N, C-alpha and C positions, 0 to 999 in steps of 0.2 A: 504494500499499499504506499503509493508516494503522496506526500502532503506537502503543499506548498507555504513556506512560512512568510507572511506578508506583514508581522508586526511584532513589537516586542512582547515577552511573557508577560510584562506586566500590565497589559492592556484591560481595559475595563471588562469586555468582553470575556475573556478567559477568566477572570476572578469571580465575575457572574456566573458563568457555567460552572466553576469548580465548587459554588456554593448550591448551586442549583442542580446538584448531581442527580437527583431523583427526577428531574425533568429531561433527562437525557434518553433520546428514542433510538434504537438500535435499527440501521438501516442494513440492507444487504445488497451485494453487488454480485453478478453472476460469474462463476468460472466455468469457461466452456472448453472444450476439445477442438482444437483448431482443425483438426482433420475431419471431424463428423458435423461441426457446430452445435453438438449437444451441450447442454447444460449439465455440468457435472458436480459443480459445488457453488457454494456460496459465501462471500466474506462478510463477516458483521463488523459494520462501521458505527462508530459513536457519533451521533448527530443532537444538537440542542436547539430545536427549532423556537423554543421561546426565548433564547438569548440571540439579538440580531448581529450578525457579522464575526461569529466566532469561529476561530480557526482551530479543530481538535488539536492539532500539533501543539498548540499554544496551552492549552489545558493540561496536557501532560507534562509540558515542561515546566508550568508552576506547580503542577502537582510533586514534581521530583525536587523542586527548589523548596517546599514547604514538607517533604518527607512523607507524602500521602499518596505516592503514586501506585504503591500494592494496593490500597484501599481503593483507588478509583479503578485501578485495571481489573480488581474482582467484580466491581460493580457493573462495570460494563459487560464483561463477559456473561456474568449471570444474568442479566438482562438480555442479553443476545440469546443465550440457551432457551430461556424461558419464552420469548419472542419466536423462535424458531420451532418449538414444540406447539406453541399455541396456533402458528399458521401452518402446521403440518409440514414444515421444510425439511424435518429430518428423515424422511423417508425417500431414500434413493439419492439424496444428495450429501456431499461432504460439507460439513460445516466448519469454516476457515475462522478461526479466533485469536486476535492479536494478545501476545503476551510480551510485556515490557522485561526486558532482563533486569533493569534496575529496581524492578517492584518484586524479585526473589528475594525473599529475606530468609528467615528460619526455615527448617526443614519440615516442622509440623506444621507451620502455615502454608507452605507449598503443597504440603499432601492433602490438607482441607481445600485448598484452592482447585487441585486436580480433581479430588473426589465430586466437588460440585458440578463439574463439567461432564460427567458421564452421562450420556443420554442414548436414545434408540438408533442415531445415525452414527455416520463415520466423523470423527472430530480430527481435525488439522489444526495442531497449534502452531501459530506463526509468529516466530521470534522477531521482534522488531530491531530495525539496525540501530536503534538508540540504546547507548548504555552496555555494548558488548566489549567495551575496553574495561569492564569492571571484575567482578568475582567470576572467572570461568568456571570454576569447581562448582560453584552454585549453579551456573546455568546447565552445563554437564549434569549435575545431579537431577535437575528437574526435568530434563529431556529424558535420562534413563526412566524417572519415575512414570512420565507420561507414556513412554512406549510400553512399559509393562502393563498399561491400562488399555493397550491397542490403539493409541492415538498415535497418527503419523506427525511428523515434523516439518514446518517450511521455514525457510529463513528470507526474510523480507529486504526488498531494497539491494539486492547485491550487485554490487558496483557502485553504489552511491559514494562509498569511501573504501579507504584501504582495509577498516576493521571487520567488513564485511566477508572480503574474501579469505582474511585470517580466520573467522569465524567457521569457515566451511569444515575444518580440521577438528574442532570441538563440538560443534553443533551436530556435524553429519547429517544434514536434512536429506528427507526423503525428496522434496520439492524445493528448487532453487528458484526464488522470485526475480527476474531479473528486473533492475531499476529501468524506469522508464527513459532515462537519459540514454541507455545503451541501445535502445531501440530507435531513438532520435538520431543518433550519430554512430552508426554501425561500423564506420570505416575510420573512425578517429584511432589514433595510436591507444589512447586510454581505453576505448571499448576494446580494442585487439588484443590488450593485456588482460583485462576482464574475462573475456572470452576465453582466452588460453587457460586461464586458471579453473574457469567454470568446465571447460570442455575435459581439463584432467579429472577432476572431480568427479563428475558424470561418469566417465569412462571406468573410474576405479569404484565406484559407489553403485552404480544402476540407479540414481537418483533421476528426476525428469525435470525440465525447464518450464516455468511459467512466465511468460511475457506480461508485463504491466504496461499500461497505457496504450493499448492497441486502439486507435480512433479511426483509422480506415482500412481499406481492403490493402492498399500498399503497406501499412504497419503490420497487416496480418502476414503478408508475403515476406515481409523482412523478419518477423518474429521465426517463422518457420525456417527460413535460410539459416538463422541461428542456431536453430536446434530445438526450439520450444514446440511442445506438444499440447500445452495448455495457455490459455491467454485470459486477460481482463482487460476491460476499458471501456469507452463510450459506444464502440461498434456494437458492442454485445449488451450494453444497457448500463445507465446509471444506477447508482444505490438508491433504494426505494423500500419501504416498509415491506413487513413481511407478508401481510395482506396483499399487496399489490404484486409482490414476487410471485405468490401462489397464483394469481390469478393471470398473471403473465405467460407462466410457464407449464400451467397446468393443462 
């Protein structure tokens, strides 16, 4: 999930959203097979319809500053699972849930967080790119616990910074989510270096590539040439409420 940062984390909107966490509404963006166009999953994204102009990235940045990112992260995932169940989205679709590395605290709390995510469908925990330079052992422990529950692991925004490439070795994701910047500039020197690392990892692990930010058929063709088998982006639909997603893809 790529989020554009447009304002300082001290923005009034971010502070208002952090206070109004109960007003957060989970929305879902489709994940599709680039070969068949079939919707195979949905990613849960936090939205605050009651707070005008809020950037979710700012809310989480402010939560990290205030030491409450674990609480906010947990609340967002819990709400997403509840909404997905209510809209019957867990039947046949993988549910992608973001997990902030900086929100991984003590082992007991992590286990409680993971227990709360067990549902009828397939769960994919999406490790965000923020905070990967922290406690790698804690991240690895969480990943191991998640896998014991049958969850899959995705690594978000790979290529957005050097830390995401380094994380491939200790997160060992099943799904590598390419940052949208790689799709936009696939022939740049930086993109070539990123794809070299990603391809080595894919070859050794059997993981798959998911391309983010697909907005056109040209983007889709680029993604396939990069080796992606899954995709997300405006071409396949914007994030919307659980009920809207069920209506759209039923």
